[in-house]
C-alpha positions as CSV (number, residue, x, y, z in Angstrom):
1,M,101.7,83.3,52.1
2,V,101.2,83.5,48.9
3,L,97.7,83.1,47.8
4,R,96.9,84.7,50.6
5,L,98.7,88.5,48.8
6,R,97.2,87.4,46.0
7,E,93.9,87.5,47.1
8,H,94.6,90.8,48.5
9,A,95.2,92.0,45.5
10,L,92.9,90.7,43.3
11,S,90.5,92.5,45.5
12,T,92.2,95.5,45.8
13,P,91.3,97.6,42.5
14,A,94.3,98.5,40.1
15,G,96.8,100.9,41.7
16,E,95.8,101.5,44.7
17,L,97.9,100.2,47.6
18,I,97.4,96.6,49.4
19,G,99.4,98.3,51.8
20,S,103.2,99.2,53.5
21,E,105.4,96.5,54.0
22,D,105.5,97.6,57.4
23,D,101.4,96.9,57.9
24,L,101.6,93.9,55.3
25,V,103.7,91.8,57.9
26,A,101.8,92.8,60.9
27,S,98.6,92.0,59.1
28,Y,99.6,88.5,57.8
29,N,101.9,87.9,60.6
30,V,104.6,86.7,59.1
31,S,108.7,87.9,58.4
32,R,110.0,90.1,56.1
33,P,111.6,87.6,54.0
34,T,108.7,85.6,54.3
35,L,106.1,88.6,52.4
36,R,109.5,89.7,50.7
37,Q,109.5,86.4,49.1
38,A,105.2,85.8,48.9
39,A,106.3,89.1,46.6
40,A,108.3,88.1,44.5
41,L,106.0,85.1,43.4
42,V,102.9,87.4,42.7
43,S,104.6,90.3,41.3
44,Q,105.8,88.1,38.6
45,E,102.1,87.1,38.0
46,Q,101.4,90.9,37.4
47,L,99.2,91.1,40.2
48,V,100.8,93.7,42.4
49,L,103.5,95.6,41.9
50,V,106.1,96.8,45.0
51,R,107.4,100.7,45.5
52,R,110.0,101.1,47.8
53,G,111.1,104.5,49.3
54,V,109.1,106.8,50.7
55,G,105.5,106.8,49.3
56,G,106.1,103.2,48.1
57,G,104.7,100.2,49.7
58,Y,102.6,97.0,47.8
59,F,99.9,98.0,45.2
60,A,97.7,96.1,43.1
61,R,98.5,95.6,38.8
62,R,96.8,93.8,36.6
63,P,98.6,91.1,34.3
64,E,98.8,93.0,30.4
65,A,97.9,90.7,27.8
66,S,100.5,91.4,26.1
67,G,102.7,89.8,29.5
68,V,100.6,86.8,28.9
69,A,100.5,86.5,25.5
70,H,103.7,86.6,25.6
71,M,104.5,84.1,28.3
72,A,102.3,81.5,26.1
73,A,104.1,82.2,22.9
74,I,107.7,81.1,25.3
75,Y,105.6,78.5,26.9
76,L,104.5,76.9,22.8
77,Q,108.2,77.8,21.8
78,S,109.4,75.4,24.9
79,R,107.7,72.7,23.1
80,R,108.5,72.9,20.0
81,T,105.3,73.4,18.3
82,T,105.1,74.0,15.1
83,L,103.1,77.0,12.2
84,E,101.5,73.7,11.0
85,E,100.0,73.1,14.7
86,I,99.3,76.4,15.2
87,I,97.6,77.1,11.4
88,K,95.2,74.1,12.7
89,A,94.3,75.5,15.9
90,I,94.2,79.0,14.2
91,E,90.7,78.4,11.4
92,P,87.4,76.5,13.5
93,I,88.4,79.8,16.2
94,K,89.0,82.9,14.0
95,A,85.7,81.6,11.7
96,E,83.6,81.5,14.9
97,M,85.6,84.4,15.8
98,G,84.5,86.4,12.6
99,V,80.8,84.8,13.3
100,L,81.3,87.2,17.1
101,A,82.8,90.3,15.8
102,A,79.9,90.0,12.6
103,A,77.2,89.8,15.2
104,N,78.7,93.4,17.2
105,H,76.3,96.0,15.7
106,D,78.4,98.2,18.0
107,P,78.7,101.9,16.3
108,D,81.6,102.3,17.9
109,I,83.6,99.3,16.7
110,I,82.2,99.2,13.5
111,E,83.2,102.5,13.0
112,L,86.5,101.1,13.7
113,W,86.6,98.5,11.7
114,R,84.9,101.6,8.5
115,Q,88.5,103.1,9.6
116,F,90.4,100.2,9.3
117,Q,89.1,99.3,6.0
118,Q,90.4,102.3,5.1
119,R,94.1,102.2,6.1
120,D,94.1,98.7,5.2
121,R,93.3,99.8,1.4
122,D,96.7,102.3,1.7
123,A,99.0,100.1,2.5
124,E,98.3,97.3,0.5
125,A,98.3,100.5,-2.3
126,K,102.3,100.9,-1.1
127,G,102.2,96.3,-1.4
128,G,104.8,96.4,1.1
129,Y,105.5,93.3,3.2
130,R,105.9,95.5,6.5
131,E,102.9,97.2,5.8
132,F,101.1,93.4,5.5
133,L,102.5,92.4,8.5
134,K,101.6,95.8,10.6
135,S,98.1,95.6,9.1
136,E,97.8,91.8,10.1
137,V,98.7,93.2,13.2
138,E,96.1,95.7,13.8
139,F,93.4,93.5,12.0
140,G,93.5,90.6,15.0
141,R,93.4,93.0,17.6
142,L,90.2,94.4,16.4
143,L,88.7,91.5,15.7
144,G,89.9,90.0,18.9
145,A,88.0,93.4,20.3
146,A,85.5,93.4,18.5
147,C,83.9,89.5,19.1
148,R,83.8,91.0,23.1
149,N,85.5,87.6,24.6
150,R,88.6,88.1,25.9
151,V,89.1,84.6,25.5
152,L,89.5,84.6,21.8
153,E,91.2,88.0,22.4
154,L,94.2,86.2,24.6
155,F,94.3,83.7,22.6
156,V,95.2,86.0,19.0
157,A,97.2,87.8,21.0
158,T,99.2,84.8,21.7
159,L,99.6,84.0,17.9
160,Y,101.2,87.2,16.9
161,E,103.3,87.0,19.9
162,F,104.1,82.7,18.7
163,C,104.7,84.1,14.6
164,G,107.0,86.1,16.6
165,F,109.2,83.6,17.4
166,L,109.7,81.9,14.0
167,G,112.5,81.7,11.1
168,P,112.7,82.6,7.9
169,E,112.4,79.8,6.4
170,E,108.8,79.8,8.2
171,D,107.8,82.6,7.8
172,V,105.4,82.1,4.0
173,Y,104.7,85.5,3.3
174,R,108.8,87.2,3.3
175,D,109.6,87.5,-0.1
176,E,106.4,86.1,-1.7
177,P,104.6,89.4,-3.3
178,E,101.7,86.9,-5.0
179,R,100.9,85.6,-1.5
180,V,100.5,88.4,0.7
181,H,98.2,90.0,-2.3
182,A,96.1,87.0,-1.7
183,Y,95.5,86.7,1.5
184,W,95.2,90.5,1.5
185,S,92.2,90.8,-0.8
186,R,90.6,87.9,1.8
187,R,90.6,89.6,4.4
188,Q,89.4,92.8,3.1
189,A,86.8,90.4,1.5
190,Q,86.4,89.9,5.3
191,V,86.3,92.4,7.0
192,A,83.7,94.3,4.3
193,A,81.2,91.5,5.8
194,I,81.7,91.9,9.5
195,I,81.1,95.6,8.7
196,E,78.2,94.4,6.7
197,G,77.0,91.8,9.2
198,D,77.2,88.5,7.4
199,A,78.4,86.5,10.0
200,E,78.5,83.7,7.0
201,V,80.2,84.9,4.7
202,A,83.1,86.5,7.9
203,S,83.2,82.7,8.5
204,L,83.7,81.3,5.0
205,T,87.2,84.5,4.0
206,A,88.2,83.2,7.9
207,R,88.7,79.6,6.8
208,R,90.2,80.3,2.9
209,C,92.2,82.1,4.6
210,A,93.6,79.3,6.9
211,R,93.1,77.1,4.7
212,M,95.2,79.1,1.8
213,V,98.1,79.1,5.0
214,T,98.5,75.5,4.9
215,D,98.1,74.8,2.0
216,W,101.5,77.2,1.1
217,M,102.9,75.5,4.3
218,V,102.4,72.3,2.5
219,E,104.0,74.0,-0.8
220,D,107.3,75.4,0.8
221,M,107.6,72.0,3.1
222,N,107.3,69.9,0.0
223,K,110.0,72.3,-1.9
224,H,112.5,72.4,0.3
225,S,111.9,68.8,1.8
226,A,112.5,70.7,4.8
227,R,110.2,67.9,7.2
228,K,107.5,65.5,5.4
229,P,103.9,67.5,6.1
230,A,101.6,65.8,9.0
231,Q,98.6,64.4,5.8
232,L,98.7,68.0,5.5
233,M,96.2,68.3,2.0
234,P,95.6,71.0,-0.6
235,Y,92.6,72.7,0.3
236,A,89.7,71.8,-2.5
237,E,87.8,75.3,-3.5
238,P,84.2,74.5,-3.2
239,E,81.2,75.5,-6.0
240,N,82.7,79.2,-7.5
241,A,79.9,81.7,-5.9
242,A,80.8,83.2,-9.1
243,T,78.2,80.4,-11.0
244,A,75.4,81.7,-9.0
245,P,72.4,83.0,-10.5
246,Q,72.0,87.1,-9.5
247,K,70.4,88.4,-7.5
248,S,70.1,91.8,-6.7
249,G,70.3,94.1,-3.7
250,R,71.8,93.0,-0.9
251,A,72.0,89.7,-1.8
252,A,73.6,90.6,-5.3
253,A,76.3,92.7,-2.8
254,R,76.5,89.2,-0.7
255,V,77.1,87.0,-3.5
256,Q,79.6,88.7,-4.6
257,R,81.5,89.0,-1.3
258,K,81.5,84.8,-2.1
259,A,83.2,85.5,-4.8
260,V,86.1,87.3,-3.3
261,A,86.4,85.1,-0.3
262,S,87.1,82.2,-3.0
């Protein structure tokens, strides 16, 4: 019964009526309690909305990414997932997201990036912790949309939901304005690279942002002696791109972005 109702809901456009309770009881040839039990389960999947009274019935709906991400974050929390595990997963995925976003030359998306870039610079000028968190969430949403990949978009949403469950002792940015501005600066370099369509620098800055956060985690864990880091080593920077020979035009701009990323 659950499978049949789920399939019926998925084949019906969101918001449209699947059927009245009487119609579905007759169509499925089941009792009213059986239908309601099945509807309760499919409703938890955010595929069915039951409305009672005049004009009521069973309506099709679609899960919201935020709801799915919230449940995934609760699952991770229930399994005692650590921020360390999240950060290790972030680096390769966000690097790939940077590549995909830089390859998206849609003028509307690029304009959204430019608007975000200006807002982000204004927010950094204020320099507040709350402004930083707000801009980081906005960045994640835009990055997910720019990738044009639903799986990666859901990953980013899950990441930010999970971070919302972290305690103050696990927040590497709280009461650390220098860290906030260091991360902010590198993230802005990534935004600039995405706007320019430079996939290499976009990937590089994403990896370095993740590794920088990992280093801060190691530092904090050692400082508070809360737990021993699981073989986490500080990130060794490669050769500074600022020492590279000067180039002209677009190549020179690219070298400058790499230097900022470093």
